[in-house]
C-alpha positions in Angstrom: 5.2 13.6 5.7 6.4 10.2 4.8 8.0 8.6 8.0 7.6 11.8 9.8 10.2 13.9 8.0 12.1 14.5 4.8 15.0 11.9 5.9 12.4 9.2 6.6 13.8 8.3 9.9 10.3 7.4 11.4 10.9 9.8 14.4 8.8 12.3 15.8 8.9 15.1 18.9 5.4 14.3 19.8 4.5 12.6 23.1 3.2 8.9 22.7 0.7 8.0 25.3 1.6 5.3 27.8 -1.4 5.4 30.5 -5.0 4.5 30.0 -4.6 3.8 26.2 -8.1 3.8 24.3 -9.6 4.5 21.0 -10.8 8.1 20.5 -12.3 7.2 17.0 -12.3 4.8 14.0 -12.9 6.0 10.3 -13.7 3.2 7.7 -14.1 3.4 4.2 -15.0 1.1 1.4 -11.5 0.2 0.9 -8.9 -2.5 1.3 -6.4 -0.3 3.0 -5.2 3.2 4.0 -1.8 4.5 3.7 -0.2 6.0 6.9 -1.8 9.6 7.6 0.2 12.8 7.5 -1.1 15.1 10.3 -0.9 18.8 9.9 -3.0 21.5 12.0 -5.6 19.2 13.3 -6.2 17.3 10.0 -5.1 13.8 9.2 -4.6 13.5 5.3 -4.6 9.8 4.3 -4.7 8.2 0.8 -6.8 4.8 0.3 -7.2 2.1 -2.0 -10.8 3.4 -3.0 -8.7 6.0 -5.1 -9.4 8.9 -2.8 -7.6 11.3 -0.4 -9.5 11.8 2.9 -9.1 15.1 5.1 -10.1 14.0 8.5 -10.5 16.1 11.9 -8.2 14.7 14.2 -10.5 15.5 17.2 -13.5 13.5 15.8 -12.4 11.7 12.6 -15.1 13.2 11.0 -14.2 13.9 7.0 -13.5 17.6 6.2 -13.3 16.8 2.5 -12.5 13.9 0.1 -11.3 13.8 -3.6 -10.7 11.1 -5.9 -7.9 10.2 -8.3 -8.0 7.8 -11.3 -6.7 4.7 -9.3 -5.6 3.5 -5.9 -3.3 5.3 -3.6 -0.7 3.0 -1.5 1.6 5.6 -0.2 1.2 8.2 2.4 0.5 12.0 1.2 3.1 14.7 2.0 1.8 18.2 3.1 3.6 21.3 2.8 2.9 24.9 2.8 -1.0 24.4 2.4 -0.7 22.0 0.0 -1.2 18.0 -0.1 1.0 16.0 -2.4 0.2 12.4 -3.4 1.0 9.8 -6.0 -1.6 7.5 -7.4 -1.3 4.4 -9.3 -3.3 6.1 -12.3 0.6 7.6 -13.0 -0.3 11.0 -11.7 1.2 13.1 -9.0 -1.6 15.3 -7.5 -1.4 18.5 -5.7 -4.6 19.3 -3.5 -5.3 22.5 -1.4 -5.0 21.3 2.2 -7.9 23.5 3.1 -10.6 22.5 0.6 -9.2 19.6 -1.7 -9.4 21.6 -4.8 -7.0 20.5 -7.2 -4.0 22.8 -8.0 -2.3 20.6 -10.5 -1.4 17.1 -11.5 1.5 15.7 -13.6 1.6 12.4 -15.4 4.8 10.3 -14.9 3.7 7.5 -17.3 3.6 4.5 -14.9 1.9 3.8 -11.4 3.3 5.5 -8.6 3.8 3.8 -5.3 6.6 6.0 -3.8 5.6 9.0 -1.6 6.4 12.5 -2.7 9.2 14.5 -0.4 8.3 18.3 -0.9 11.2 20.4 0.2 11.2 24.3 -0.6 10.1 24.9 -4.2 10.4 21.2 -5.3 8.5 17.9 -4.8 10.9 14.9 -5.3 9.4 11.5 -6.2 10.5 8.3 -7.8 8.6 6.4 -10.5 8.2 2.8 -11.8 9.9 4.2 -15.0 13.1 4.2 -13.0 13.3 8.0 -13.1 13.4 10.4 -10.0 11.9 13.6 -10.8 12.0 17.1 -9.3 8.6 18.6 -9.8 7.9 22.5 -9.4 5.9 22.7 -6.0 3.7 25.2 -7.3 2.8 24.2 -10.9 3.8 20.5 -11.2 6.3 21.3 -14.1 9.1 18.7 -14.4 12.1 20.9 -13.3 14.5 17.8 -13.9 14.7 14.0 -14.2 17.3 11.5 -13.5 17.0 7.9 -14.9 18.3 5.3 -12.5 17.5 2.4 -14.9 15.6 0.5 -12.4 11.9 0.9 -10.7 12.0 3.3 -7.7 9.4 2.3 -4.9 10.7 4.4 -2.0 10.3 8.0 -1.0 13.6 9.8 -1.6 15.3 11.3 1.1 16.5 15.0 1.1 19.4 16.4 3.2 21.4 19.2 2.9 20.7 19.7 -0.7 21.2 16.2 -1.7 18.5 13.9 -2.9 19.1 10.2 -1.9 17.4 7.5 -3.7 17.6 3.7 -4.6 16.2 1.6 -7.4 14.9 -1.9 -7.1 17.9 -3.3 -9.0 20.2 -2.4 -6.0 21.8 0.8 -7.1 21.7 3.9 -4.7 22.2 7.4 -5.9 23.0 10.9 -4.5 21.8 13.6 -6.6 21.8 17.4 -6.5 18.5 18.7 -5.4 18.5 21.8 -7.6 19.6 20.1 -11.1 19.6 16.4 -10.6 23.3 16.1 -11.3 24.6 12.8 -9.8 27.3 13.0 -7.1 27.9 9.4 -6.7 26.3 6.1 -7.3 27.1 2.6 -5.6 26.0 -1.1 -6.1 24.6 -2.6 -3.0 21.9 -5.6 -3.0 19.1 -6.1 -5.3 15.5 -5.9 -4.1 15.4 -2.1 -2.7 11.7 -1.4 -2.3 11.7 0.3 0.9 12.6 4.0 1.2 16.3 5.2 2.2 16.9 6.6 5.6 19.4 9.3 6.5 20.3 9.9 10.1 23.4 12.0 10.9 25.9 11.0 8.1 24.7 7.6 7.5 22.4 6.2 4.9 20.3 3.1 5.8 18.8 0.8 3.2 17.0 -2.6 3.5 16.2 -5.2 0.6 14.1 -8.1 -0.3 17.3 -10.3 -0.2 17.4 -10.0 3.6 20.3 -7.5 3.8 20.6 -4.4 5.7 23.2 -2.1 4.8 24.7 1.4 6.1 26.5 3.8 3.8 28.5 6.9 4.1 26.3 9.8 2.8 29.4 11.6 1.5 30.7 9.0 -1.0 28.4 6.0 -0.5 31.2 3.7 1.0 29.7 0.7 2.9 30.1 1.0 6.8 28.4 -2.2 7.6 26.3 -4.9 6.3 24.0 -7.3 8.2 22.3 -10.2 7.1 18.9 -10.8 8.8 15.2 -11.9 8.0 13.6 -8.4 7.3 10.3 -7.4 6.1 10.1 -5.6 2.8 8.6 -3.4 1.6 8.8 -1.9 5.1 10.7 0.9 6.9 13.1 1.6 9.6 13.0 3.8 12.5 16.3 5.3 13.8 17.7 7.6 16.8 21.0 8.4 18.1 21.1 5.2 20.0 18.9 2.5 18.3 18.2 1.3 14.8 14.6 -0.5 14.7 14.2 -3.2 12.1 10.9 -4.8 11.5 11.8 -8.6 10.6 9.6 -11.0 8.5 9.3 -13.4 11.1 7.3 -11.1 13.5 10.6 -10.1 15.4 11.4 -6.5 15.9 15.3 -6.3 15.8 16.9 -3.4 17.7 20.4 -2.6 16.6 23.3 -0.1 17.1 23.0 2.4 14.3 26.9 3.0 14.3 27.9 -0.8 13.8 24.9 -2.8 13.0 25.4 -5.0 16.3 22.2 -6.6 17.6 21.1 -5.1 21.1 18.1 -7.2 21.5 14.8 -8.8 19.8 11.4 -8.0 20.5 8.8 -10.7 19.9 5.8 -8.8 18.3 3.9 -11.8 17.1 3.3 -13.4 13.6 4.1 -10.1 12.0 5.5 -6.6 12.7 5.4 -3.5 10.5 7.2 -0.2 10.2 8.0 1.3 13.9 8.1 5.0 15.0 9.9 6.4 17.7 8.9 9.5 19.7 10.1 10.8 23.1 11.6 7.6 24.4 8.9 5.3 23.4 8.6 3.1 20.3 5.3 1.9 18.6 5.1 -0.8 16.1 2.1 -2.4 14.1 1.7 -6.1 14.7 -0.9 -8.4 12.8 -3.7 -7.3 14.9 -3.0 -4.0 16.6 -0.1 -1.8 18.0 2.5 -2.4 20.8 4.5 0.2 22.5 7.8 -0.6 24.0 10.9 1.2 25.7 13.3 1.1 22.9 16.6 0.8 24.9 15.1 -2.1 27.3 12.4 -3.7 25.3 10.2 -3.3 28.0 6.6 -3.3 26.8 4.6 -0.4 28.1 1.1 -1.4 26.3 -0.5 -3.4 23.7 -3.7 -2.6 22.1 -5.7 -4.9 19.9 -7.6 -3.5 16.9 -8.8 -6.5 15.1 -7.7 -9.5 13.2 -5.3 -8.8 10.3 -5.5 -5.1 10.5 -1.7 -4.8 9.9 -1.5 -1.3 10.8 1.2 1.4 9.5 1.6 4.2 12.1 1.8 7.8 12.3 2.2 9.9 15.7 1.3 13.5 16.3 0.1 15.5 19.3 0.1 12.7 21.8 -2.1 10.6 19.5 -1.1 7.3 17.6 -2.8 6.9 14.1 -3.2 3.2 12.8 -3.9 2.8 9.3 -5.4 -0.7 8.9 -5.1 -2.9 5.7 -9.0 -3.4 6.6 -9.6 0.0 5.4 -10.0 1.6 9.0 -8.2 4.5 10.3 -7.8 4.3 14.2 -6.9 7.2 16.8 -5.5 5.8 19.9 -5.2 8.2 22.8 -4.2 8.0 26.5 -3.8 10.2 29.7 -0.7 12.1 28.0 -2.7 13.2 25.0 -3.4 16.9 25.5 -6.5 17.9 27.1 -7.9 19.8 24.3 -7.4 16.8 22.0 -8.8 14.0 24.1 -12.2 12.8 25.3 -13.1 12.6 29.0 -11.6 9.8 30.9 -15.0 8.3 31.8 -16.0 8.1 28.3 -13.0 5.8 27.4 -14.6 2.9 29.5 -17.7 3.1 27.4 -18.3 1.3 24.2 -18.5 2.9 20.9 -21.6 4.2 19.0 -21.3 4.0 15.3 -22.5 7.1 13.3 -23.2 7.3 9.6 -21.4 10.3 8.1 -22.2 12.0 4.7 -18.7 12.6 3.2 -18.2 15.4 0.5 -16.5 13.6 -2.5 -14.8 15.2 -5.6 -13.1 13.9 -8.8 -9.6 15.2 -9.0 -10.9 17.5 -11.6 -13.6 18.9 -9.3 -13.4 21.6 -6.7 -14.7 21.2 -3.3 -15.6 24.2 -1.2 -13.6 24.8 2.2 -17.0 23.4 3.8 -17.0 20.4 1.7 -19.9 21.3 -0.4 -20.3 21.0 -4.1 -23.1 22.3 -6.5 -26.2 20.1 -6.9 -25.3 19.3 -10.5 -21.9 17.8 -9.7 -22.0 16.6 -6.2 -21.3 13.1 -5.2 -21.9 11.6 -1.5 -20.7 8.3 -0.3 -21.2 6.7 3.2 -18.3 6.2 5.5 -18.4 5.1 9.2 -16.9 6.9 11.9 -17.0 5.5 15.4 -16.6 7.6 18.5 -17.1 7.0 22.1 -20.3 8.4 23.5 -20.5 11.6 25.7 -21.0 11.0 29.4 -24.0 13.1 29.8 -27.6 12.1 28.6 -27.5 13.9 25.4 -28.3 11.6 22.4 -25.5 11.1 20.1 -25.2 13.6 17.3 -26.5 12.4 13.8 -25.5 13.7 10.5 -28.0 16.3 9.1 -31.2 14.7 7.5 -31.8 15.5 3.6 -34.6 18.1 3.2 -37.1 15.2 2.0 -37.6 12.5 4.2 -36.3 9.1 3.4 -37.9 6.1 4.5 -34.9 4.0 3.7 -32.6 6.4 5.4 -34.9 6.3 8.7 -34.9 2.5 8.8 -31.2 2.2 8.3 -30.8 4.7 11.4 -33.3 2.7 13.5 -31.3 -0.5 12.4 -28.0 0.9 13.3 -29.4 2.1 16.7 -30.6 -1.4 17.5 -27.3 -2.9 16.3 -25.3 -0.4 18.4 -27.2 -1.4 21.6 -26.8 -5.2 21.1 -23.0 -4.6 20.3 -22.7 -2.4 23.3 -24.0 -5.2 25.4 -21.6 -7.7 24.0 -18.6 -5.4 24.5 -19.6 -4.2 27.9 -19.8 -7.9 29.1 -16.6 -8.5 27.4 -15.0 -5.5 29.2 -16.1 -6.7 32.6 -14.5 -10.1 31.8 -11.2 -8.5 30.9 -11.3 -6.4 34.3 -12.1 -9.6 36.5 -9.4 -11.4 34.7 -6.5 -8.6 34.8 -3.7 -8.7 37.3 -1.8 -5.7 38.7 1.4 -6.2 36.6 -0.3 -7.3 33.4 0.0 -4.4 30.6 -3.2 -2.5 30.4 -5.4 -3.6 27.4 -8.3 -1.6 26.1 -11.8 -3.0 25.4 -11.8 -4.3 21.6 -14.6 -4.9 19.5 -14.8 -7.6 16.7 -17.4 -8.5 14.3 -18.8 -12.1 14.2 -18.3 -14.4 11.4 -16.9 -17.8 10.5 -16.0 -20.0 13.3 -12.9 -18.6 14.8 -12.8 -15.5 12.6 -11.8 -12.1 14.3 -12.0 -13.5 17.9 -9.9 -12.0 20.7 -7.5 -15.0 20.9 -5.9 -13.3 23.9 -9.0 -14.2 26.1 -10.4 -17.1 24.1 -8.8 -20.0 26.2 -10.9 -18.9 29.3 -14.0 -19.1 27.3 -13.6 -22.5 25.7 -11.9 -25.9 26.2 -8.6 -26.6 24.6 -10.0 -29.2 22.1 -12.4 -26.5 20.9 -9.8 -24.0 20.5 -7.5 -26.7 18.3 -10.6 -27.6 16.3 -11.2 -23.8 15.4 -7.5 -23.4 14.7 -7.4 -26.3 12.4 -10.6 -25.2 10.8 -9.0 -21.7 10.1 -5.9 -23.3 8.5 -7.8 -25.5 6.3 -10.1 -22.7 5.1 -6.9 -20.6 4.7 -5.5 -23.3 2.5 -8.5 -23.8 0.4 -8.7 -19.9 -0.1 -5.0 -20.0 -1.0 -5.6 -22.6 -3.6 -8.4 -20.6 -5.2 -6.4 -17.5 -5.4 -8.2 -15.8 -2.6 -5.0 -14.4 -0.9 -6.6 -11.9 1.2 -8.9 -14.2 2.8 -6.3 -16.9 3.0 -3.9 -14.8 5.0 -6.6 -13.6 7.3 -7.4 -17.2 8.3 -4.1 -18.5 8.5 -3.0 -15.7 10.7 -6.1 -16.4 13.0 -5.0 -20.1 13.2 -1.4 -19.3 14.1 -2.7 -17.3 17.0 -5.2 -20.0 18.0 -2.6 -22.7 17.8 -0.1 -20.5 19.6 -2.8 -20.1 22.3 -3.6 -23.7 22.6 0.1 -24.7 23.4 -0.3 -23.0 26.7 -3.6 -25.1 27.4 -2.5 -28.6 26.7 0.0 -31.2 28.1 3.3 -32.0 26.9 2.0 -35.1 25.0 -0.4 -32.8 22.7 2.0 -29.9 22.5 4.4 -31.5 19.8 1.6 -32.1 17.4 0.2 -28.6 17.8 3.7 -27.1 17.3 3.8 -28.9 14.0 0.5 -27.6 13.1 1.6 -24.1 14.0 5.0 -24.2 11.9 2.7 -25.6 9.0 0.4 -22.6 9.3 3.4 -20.3 9.4 4.9 -21.6 6.3 1.6 -21.5 4.5 1.3 -17.9 5.5 4.7 -17.1 4.5 4.0 -18.7 1.0 1.0 -16.4 0.6 3.0 -13.3 1.6 5.4 -14.4 -1.1 2.5 -15.0 -3.7 0.9 -11.7 -2.9 4.2 -9.9 -3.4 4.9 -11.5 -6.4 1.6 -10.8 -8.0 2.0 -7.1 -7.3 5.5 -7.2 -9.0 4.2 -9.2 -11.8 1.2 -6.6 -12.4 3.7 -3.8 -12.4 6.1 -5.7 -14.7 3.2 -6.7 -17.1 2.0 -2.9 -17.0 5.6 -1.7 -17.9 5.9 -4.3 -20.5 2.7 -3.4 -22.1 3.8 0.3 -22.4 7.0 -0.9 -24.0 5.1 -2.8 -26.5 2.8 0.0 -27.5 5.7 2.4 -28.0 7.5 -0.2 -29.9 4.5 -1.1 -32.4 4.2 2.6 -33.0 7.8 3.0 -33.7 8.2 -0.1 -35.9 5.2 0.6 -38.2 6.4 4.4 -38.6 9.9 2.9 -39.5 11.9 4.2 -36.3 13.6 1.0 -36.2 16.3 1.6 -33.6 13.6 2.9 -31.1 11.3 -0.1 -31.8 14.2 -2.5 -31.1 15.2 -1.0 -28.0 11.3 -1.1 -26.6 10.8 -4.6 -27.8 14.0 -5.8 -26.0 12.6 -4.0 -22.7 9.4 -5.6 -23.2 10.8 -9.0 -23.7 12.9 -8.8 -20.8 10.1 -7.9 -18.5 7.7 -10.5 -19.9 10.6 -13.2 -19.1 10.9 -11.6 -15.5 7.1 -12.0 -15.0 7.4 -15.6 -16.1 10.0 -16.3 -14.0 8.0 -14.9 -11.0 5.1 -17.0 -11.8 7.1 -20.2 -12.2 8.8 -19.6 -8.9 5.6 -19.0 -7.2 3.7 -22.1 -9.1 1.2 -19.3 -10.2 -0.8 -20.6 -13.4 -4.0 -18.9 -13.2 -4.3 -15.0 -13.2 -7.0 -12.4 -13.0 -4.8 -9.5 -13.8 -5.7 -6.4 -15.7 -3.1 -3.6 -16.6 -3.3 -0.2 -17.9 -1.4 0.4 -21.1 -0.1 4.1 -21.1 1.8 5.2 -24.2 4.3 7.9 -25.3 3.0 8.0 -28.7 -0.4 8.6 -30.4 -2.2 5.3 -30.4 -4.1 6.2 -33.6 -1.1 5.6 -35.6 -2.0 1.7 -35.4 -5.6 2.2 -35.0 -6.2 1.8 -38.7 -4.2 0.7 -41.9 -4.0 4.1 -43.1 -0.9 5.2 -41.2 1.1 1.9 -41.7 4.0 2.5 -43.8 3.9 0.3 -47.1 0.0 -0.1 -47.0 -1.5 1.6 -50.0 -5.2 2.0 -50.6 -5.3 -1.4 -52.7 -3.8 -3.2 -50.0 -6.5 -1.7 -47.6 -9.2 -2.7 -49.8 -7.7 -6.2 -50.3 -7.8 -6.9 -46.4 -11.2 -5.3 -46.0 -12.6 -7.7 -48.8 -11.0 -10.4 -46.8 -12.9 -9.4 -43.8 -10.1 -7.5 -42.0 -11.3 -4.0 -41.0 -8.6 -2.9 -38.6 -5.1 -4.1 -37.9 -6.2 -6.0 -34.7 -8.2 -8.2 -36.6 -4.9 -9.6 -38.1 -3.9 -11.4 -34.7 -4.4 -14.8 -35.8 -2.3 -14.7 -39.0 1.2 -15.5 -39.5 3.5 -13.1 -41.5 3.4 -15.4 -44.4 -0.3 -15.7 -44.2 -0.6 -12.0 -44.2 1.7 -11.8 -47.3 -0.4 -14.0 -49.2 -3.8 -12.5 -48.2 -2.9 -8.8 -48.8 -0.6 -9.6 -51.6 2.4 -7.7 -50.1 6.0 -8.3 -49.3 7.5 -9.8 -46.1 8.5 -6.3 -44.7 5.1 -4.9 -45.1 3.4 -8.0 -43.9 5.6 -7.7 -40.7 4.3 -4.3 -40.1 0.8 -5.5 -40.4 1.3 -8.3 -38.1 3.2 -6.1 -35.5 0.4 -3.5 -35.8 -2.2 -6.4 -35.0 -0.7 -6.5 -31.5 -1.8 -3.1 -30.4 -4.0 -2.9 -27.5 -6.9 -0.6 -28.6 -8.8 -0.3 -25.4 -5.7 0.7 -23.4 -6.1 -2.0 -21.1 -5.0 -5.8 -21.5 -6.2 -8.7 -19.4 -4.0 -11.7 -18.4 -6.0 -14.8 -17.4 -3.2 -17.4 -17.5 0.5 -17.8 -17.8 -0.1 -18.7 -21.3 -1.2 -15.0 -22.1 2.2 -13.7 -20.8 4.0 -16.3 -22.9 2.3 -15.2 -26.0 3.2 -11.8 -25.2 6.7 -12.6 -24.7 6.5 -14.6 -28.0 5.4 -11.5 -29.9 7.8 -9.2 -28.2 10.7 -11.7 -29.2 9.4 -11.6 -32.8 9.3 -7.8 -32.9 12.8 -7.4 -31.7 14.1 -10.0 -34.4 12.1 -8.2 -37.0 13.7 -4.8 -36.4 
């Protein structure tokens, strides 16, 4: 369940480990990121940007099954009554069997879905980019009711006592009847609501991109308090009876009184912090490179565990295990002495290095059925390789390998041999690092587990907590400067992912260097540090803007297609409304591009339509175009409507020998996107579509 429950509070009744923190396993896929997993009955269900939902054994990290959807999954799945519910950016909500991954149903909502579903009773509640909130039948996927909020909905609805609480990006909050979607109340708060609403006791908490946190009464929506603060969105809150944990955009975790909004204290989590979770008196929060655990009422840090540079994990907690889903496409299982014995490896194994094994994962498309064991028929089976890292056993038995195919493969044998050699070399390096950590530790230093980092560019993926003992301050500053410059160059090229990684590394190294230089040099390093932070902040803003622009353009293109169909079939009122909606969205996209100074794009958006696209694929269905006109156009070299894009209405009237009204229909039909996908390479492409939408609006 998203954020642990149907109220999105980010709380759990599970134990969070505090002693002998270590990783049980890692699971890596060929993807940019995982969503936070949902844990049910020994299985972790997780979505990924490789379009897949994975079911993993929580004891080993081994895949039980995998199923693909049509596009990336950004939001956590929800599991209820043996069914896994998930929204995909292919615009569908899916229901899969929790046991074997077989598809039970799928329902299209028309536009990409980033919100998590909330299953309660016989219904599954979910918001969409269309601005609608839906109640789907949990058993069939049939839409039971829908409510139009008139603004994109990104956060998972909170469902409490028969009420559905939701908010749209425009800043309007709604309380709806869970049975029939009837509106109880709505209120306007602040624009930029992209995070899920949180309900605790009788208070509804929301945070916005305009750096405001607001608390409302759940009964009538009255404001109880409002606080301005540098918060990070989209992100999530965690709230208990005594504390409200708010992740800040400046890397600070703010702890507030949930009743009044009064600040209790701040916890410095580093350059970034992410959605916190609270369970049994321990709070965990994801940071730039790992996880930190604190005592929520006092801010005393209990432990810090490093996962790797720029992992940016979101967290789930279950049965004494902290699951960290990284933006690097790796899911980590973190355990400790408090983890139940049946769920954890031996204490001796925790001090040894990890051995990577290659696992064959059963895969199915969303339209295929996978057996409970994960097998498929030979005719349609597909297998991909994923990496699961687990601590080796303490006896002398060799680590288990996945079953070999019936026919020996030289390539596979060589890959296994190379993997073994790599594991030995990596193990030696890690063991040396471990001894160094043990030698340098002090009794009152928080326990840190051994971490592994891949090698790469100078300064990349290094453990900056220990680097000052390994290199001179000049070398550290040099590497930090190089990382900063590489980050800036990557930013200029539009490579925002790499830019963010290198800038984050430079920030950590500059910060470390401050403690290794004298006061005369510290001032210059502080300036460099602030410059790196400012550059990282601008990248965060640009990446978020590009996500928003992509979604705006997808929605605008859907409006355009439906407007075109309506116009050429003489549904003028519908066409006028749709052209206006498309025009407004193109204008918003251009404003965002201008605000961020983005001129070059590499965006491709799907173009879903509510109408049959074949209405405008040929001249035959266009009102006012007869056989003679079609013959004239074909004689002039124009076989289909899209061939006419370069002609003005006046030129069309002359070429086709038709009146202005018919020429306008032909011109507008030429804007159709026959491939159902449109690419934008520059700001000029967006401006051209705005011009078309404006002309279409005026022609209605």
